[in-house]
C-alpha positions as CSV (number, residue, x, y, z in Angstrom):
1,N,-0.3,-0.2,0.3
2,L,1.2,3.4,-1.3
3,A,-0.4,5.7,1.2
4,T,1.1,3.1,4.3
5,L,5.1,2.9,2.9
6,Q,5.0,6.9,2.6
7,E,3.4,7.6,6.2
8,I,6.5,4.5,7.1
9,H,9.4,6.4,4.9
10,G,10.2,10.0,4.1
11,A,12.1,8.8,0.6
12,T,8.5,7.5,-1.0
13,K,6.4,10.5,-0.6
14,D,7.2,11.5,-3.3
15,M,6.8,7.6,-5.3
16,R,3.5,7.7,-7.6
17,L,2.4,5.3,-9.3
18,E,2.7,6.5,-11.9
19,I,7.1,6.4,-11.6
20,A,7.1,3.6,-10.4
21,I,7.9,1.4,-13.6
22,E,9.8,4.1,-15.3
23,G,13.3,2.6,-14.1
24,L,12.3,-1.3,-13.9
25,G,14.9,-3.8,-16.4
26,A,13.0,-7.0,-16.2
27,P,9.8,-8.1,-17.0
28,L,7.2,-7.9,-14.8
29,H,5.1,-10.3,-12.5
30,P,1.1,-11.3,-15.1
31,G,-0.2,-10.7,-11.5
32,A,1.8,-6.9,-11.6
33,I,1.1,-6.5,-14.9
34,R,-2.6,-6.8,-14.3
35,Y,-3.0,-4.9,-11.4
36,Y,-0.9,-2.0,-13.7
37,R,-3.4,-2.3,-15.8
38,E,-6.0,-2.4,-13.8
39,V,-5.3,0.6,-12.2
40,G,-4.7,2.4,-15.6
41,L,-0.9,2.6,-16.4
42,E,0.1,2.1,-19.9
43,I,2.4,-1.0,-20.1
44,P,6.0,-0.5,-22.4
45,A,6.4,-3.4,-23.8
46,R,9.7,-4.1,-22.0
47,L,7.7,-4.8,-19.2
48,L,6.2,-7.3,-20.7
49,L,6.8,-11.6,-21.1
50,E,7.6,-11.6,-24.5
51,E,5.2,-15.6,-23.7
52,S,3.9,-16.8,-20.6
53,S,5.1,-19.1,-18.4
54,P,3.4,-21.8,-17.9
55,T,1.2,-22.4,-14.9
56,I,0.5,-24.8,-12.6
57,D,-2.3,-26.4,-14.2
58,Q,-0.2,-27.1,-17.3
59,A,2.9,-28.3,-16.0
60,E,3.8,-31.3,-17.5
61,G,5.3,-33.4,-15.5
62,V,5.0,-32.1,-12.5
């Protein structure tokens, strides 16, 4: 929760969701992608996985 984090640590006062993913270099987890899209953020293509990983139900031999 961003509001709680901002109350706890002064360095996070200027943190906003709009800039939260700007400096990321690795692809986002599918749940993070869903969340950012639900709150209306556009996700740069470099942060999207090229293909999804299999779910537990789809994995063979596990």
